[in-house]
N, C-alpha and C positions, 0 to 999 in steps of 0.2 A: 183125814189123816192121808199123806200122800208118800209113795214109796219109789226110789230110782236104785238101780244095780248096775254093776259094773265088772269087768274082768279084773279090774285092779283098784283098790280104795286105800289112798294114803290118808290117814286121820290128821295128820300135821304135827304128830308128836315125835318124829324124828325115826320111827322104826320102818321095818320092811311093810311092802303093801299086803292087804288082806286080799286074797283072789276070791272072786265071785262073791263080792260083798255087796249089801243093800244098806241104805240109809232110809229112815223114815222120817219125816217131818211134818210139821203143822202147816196150817195156812198163812201163818206170820213168818215160816222160814225157821222156827226152832227146831232144832233136832231133837228128836223123842226116842230114837233107839237106832243102833248101828250092830251089824254081824253079818255073818256069813250066810248067804242065802241057802236053804236047803234045797231047792230046786231052780238053777238060774231059767231053765227054759220055760219055765212057767211064770217067770217075771213079766209083768205088763210093761215095765220101762227098764230094758237092759241095754247097756251101752258098750259098745266095744271101745276100749281105750281105760282111760283112768280119771276116776273122780278125786278132787282134793277139796280143801276148805276155800272159800275166799281169799284171795291174795291180799298181801299188803305190801304196797309199793313204798318203800322207806325212804325214797330220795327222787323227788321230782321237781322240775321247774314248769310247771303248766303254763306259767304267762310267757314262756318263750315257744310256745307251740308253733306260732307264725314263722318259725326259722328253719323250719324243717328243708333241708336239700339246698340250703344256701351256704353251708361251710364246707371248706375243703378240709380233707381229712389228713392226719397225719403231722399237723403243724407244730406238736408240742404246745405246753402252754402259753408261751410267748405268743405263738402264732394265732392261738385260739383267743386269747384276750384282744389281740388287734381286730379279730372279725367280729367278736361281741362289740366292741366300741364303734365298729364301722356300720354293723347290721342290725343292732338291737331295735332301733326305730324304723327300720325301713319298711315296715307296714303301718298303715295308721291305726288309731285306737280301736276303730269298730272292727277292722280286720283281725286285730290280736284277739280281741274278745270272742270272735267268732271261730278263730283255730282253736282256742283254748276250749271252748264248749264243745266243739266236734272232736276233739281228743278226750275230754272228760266222758262223753257218751260212749267212746270206743272203749275207755278203761274199765267202765261199769259193765259193758256188754262182755269183755274178754275176762271179766271174774275179779277185778280189783274192789275189794270191800272197803278199804281203808288205805289212806295215804299221808305221808309226812311230806308236805310241798313247801317250797321255797317260794316267797312272794317279795319282791322289791317294791312293788305299788298296789292298789287297791282294785286293779282291773278283774281280778278273778273272785272276789268276794262274795258278789252277789251269787255267781255260779256255784260256789262252793256251798253257801248256804241253802241252795233248791236242789242239792244234787243228791242222790241215795248214798254216794261214798262219803265216808266219814273222813274228815281231814283236819289234820292239825298243821296250821298255818307257822312257818318259821319267817319272820320278818327280818331279811338279811340286810345288815348294812355294811357300807365300806366306807373308806376314808385313809387315807395314808398319813395326812398332816395332822399333827398333834392340834394344831389351833382349831380345827375344824370338829373337833370331837363333840364339843358341846352342843354345836349346832345340829350334827347328825343324830345325837341321841335326842334331842328335841323332835325333831322330824320323825324318827321311828315310833317315838311316843304317841305323836298326832295319827300315825298309821295304825297304831295299836287300838286307839281309840276309835277310829272308824271301823276296824274290823268286828270290835265288840258290837256295834249298831247292827252288824248282820248276823249276830249271834253265833259266829264261829269261835273255835280255839285258835287263838293266835297270840303270839309275843315275840319280841325282839331275840334274835341270835347272831353271834358273829359270823363274818363269811370265812375267813381263812387268815393266817398269820402275814402273808406278804401282801393282803390287800389293805391292811389295817395299821394304824400307828398302836403303839403298845397301850396307851390309853384308852383306845377306842375298844380294842380286844377286850379289856376288863370291864369298861362301862358297858358294852352291850351284853356281855356274859352275865353281869350282875342283874340287868333287867331280863334277861331270858330265865336265868336260875330261879328269880321269884316266882316263876309260873311253875317249875319244876320240871323243865325241859329244854333241853339245849340240842341243836344240829350244828355240826363244825365240819367243813371241808379240811381234811387231815391228811398231810403226807400224799398229796394226790399225784405229784410229779417229781422227777428227779431234778428238774430247774428248781421246783419250791425247795428242796433239801439243799441244793447247792447255794442258794441265795441265803438261807439261814445259817449253814454251816460255816460257808468261808465268804460269804458275799460274791460269788462268783456266777458266772452261767448267764444263759440266753434270758432267763426273767429279770435278774438283776441288770443286765444291760439295757432291756426293754424301759425298765422303771427309770433308771438312770437318764435315758434317751429322752424321756418324756418329762424330765426334773421333777420327778415324785420321790419322796422319801421312801427309803428300804427300811425294813425291819432291823433291829441290832444283829450283828453277827455274833452267834453264840457259840459255835463250834459243837452244837449238839443237834439230836434231830428236831424238826419243827414242832412235834408232840410234846416234847420236854417243854420247850418254851410256851406253848398254848398252857400246859398244866400250870406252870409257874405264874402265867397271867390270871389263872383261876384262884391260885392260892391268895392272890391279893384281895379277893373278894369275900371270903369268910374260910374259917378254920376247917381243916380236914377232920373225919371224912366227908365227902360229897355224896348225899343219897339221891340226889336229882338224877333224871333219866337224861343222860347224855350220849348223843349218837355222833359217832366218828364217821365221817363219809370219805370214801374210796380207799385210802390205805395202801395204795400203791407201793410205797416205800416205808411201810412199816418194817420195824427192827424189833428183835427182843429186847434190847435196850430200853426203847421208847416205851414197849407195851409194859414192861415192868414198872416203869417210873409212873406212867399214867394210872396203872392199874393199883398200885399203892395208895394212892389218895382218891380217885375217882372210883366208888364202890358200884355204881350201876351203869355201867357202859354196855353199848352196844356198837356193832362194827358194821357199816353199811359197805356192801360191794355192789359197783354199777360196771360190770366188766365190758359191755359193749361199748359204753361211752370212754372207758379206759383206752381201749383198743383203737377207737375212733380218733383221739385226740393223740395219745402216746404210743400205741402199738405196745401196752404193756397190761399186766394183770397184777392183782394183789396178791401177796404171798399166802393163798391159802393153806397150805400146808402148815406152815408157822402158826397161824390163827387157829387150825384145828388142833394142833399139837398142844397148844395152850387153853384150849377149851372156851375160846372166845364166842359170844353169843354174835353170830353172823345174821345180817339181815339182807334183802336183796332190794335195790332200787333201779330206775331206769334211767336217772338224769333226764336231761331235757333234749329237745329236738334240735336243739343247736350242735349238741354233741352224739346224738345217736339218729338212727333211720326210723326207728318207730319206738312206742312206749311199751312194749309187748312182753310181760313178766316172763312167759314161757321161752321165749327167744333168749332173755337172760339166763334162764335155767338151763337151757340147751348148751348155752356158749360154758357155762360152769362146769356141765356134765362131760363136756367133750375136753375141756382144757384140764379137768381134774378126775380123770375116769375112775379113780381109787374112792372117791365120794359117793356113798350110796344114794341115789335119788330121794328116798325117803328122807335123808338129811337135807337136800337142798330144798325140798318141799317144805321142811320145817323152817328154813331160813326166810323163805319167801312167804310164809303163813303166819305160824304162832311166835316165831321169834320177834316179826315186825309188830304183831299185836302187842307183845310185852312191853316193848319200847313205848309205844302209844298209851300204855296202861289200859288196854282194852280186852285183856285175856280172857275177863269174866264174859264176854260176849263174843269175840272174833278168835279165828286163829287154828281152832281144831274142831274135827267133826265129834262132838261130845254132847250127849243129852243135856239140854237145857240153854245150849248156845245157838246164835243166829249168824253164823260166820258167812253164809252163802254156801252153794255147793257149785263148783265148777266141774266141767267135763273137758278133758284134753283128749284130743282124738288124734288119729294119724301116729300112733306110738309103735315101737317095734313089737316083735311077738313076744319077747321076753318083758314087755313093760317099761322099755327104755324110751325117752324122749328122741325124736327124730328131727331132721332140717324142716320138715313139713309138718311137724305138730303144731297144733293151735288150739286156742281155749274158747269155752263158750260157758257164759253163765246159765245155770240151771234155775238157781233160785238167788 
């Protein structure tokens, strides 16, 4: 039996930290007990700082890790898409795989125990099958032209077959309303829902909403300039459009686990509509990515007011300088100082585990679980994150 103690321990359940607490765990990492240390001065392994469960990165594009430092910031979604089209293949396959492997190692060492990752190809499949990080892979598809729908679905099914050869959990998922024909949104959603899980880029930018609501804006102009079809103008938020496409798959309610990612332009109208049909929703925030592309943040006060299950992701190194969960948490803490740190920790740990259906193992420091234990150092005297805070995996 091993034992570690710290000034502050957050269990991942959303409450205040426990001061001068200790965690005991077995050789395989299973937590056996948790409680206040009777004598911190006598603890053989006492850490200044914070202990938390292993993180769950609920939105990442690991295969884009080779793009770090190559993108201009603040371009908006239209400018970002132009850069993706220009730079995505700017590194050869071996270089792309090496970058992904390097960052997967960093993620593990920084304390990420599980991840919801996006893949558009098979380049990270072997890496995921060999990594100690549990990953559910969402095989994301694109296609703006109706006539291409069948070919796109055939291709993603072959990719899913390849993923199964590596023994990883993977299934198709739609990307976003503005990159897909209505037919492809529904067809890819049907494929993903059969697995019980979907991940979808939702209301990420004002440009996306303008395209859907009125057919105007920089993103709409970008697509028309490239002679690509645009989604139907609905006069409604894009999340409502997505929900309507799902309703063509099967009758409500939906009990599958559905992750809506970004949510920068989320409104009460849209969340009410989606929640009325989709009963197992999680809402991922990727604040540093949103600032990188749009200099905007999701409406966290609205999300908290409605009791939404928030998770935290890093997005990719095309839209972020790092894949550091502590940096994302610090950004949220500073932007929304009314949110207790314990709640942010819950978003970054147990809520993500809930989406992945791994709450029996991951997400909280409770006896019988193996979430990993992570040390966050360089915190303030009152147990808050600082700009210099960093994380290190203990187990």
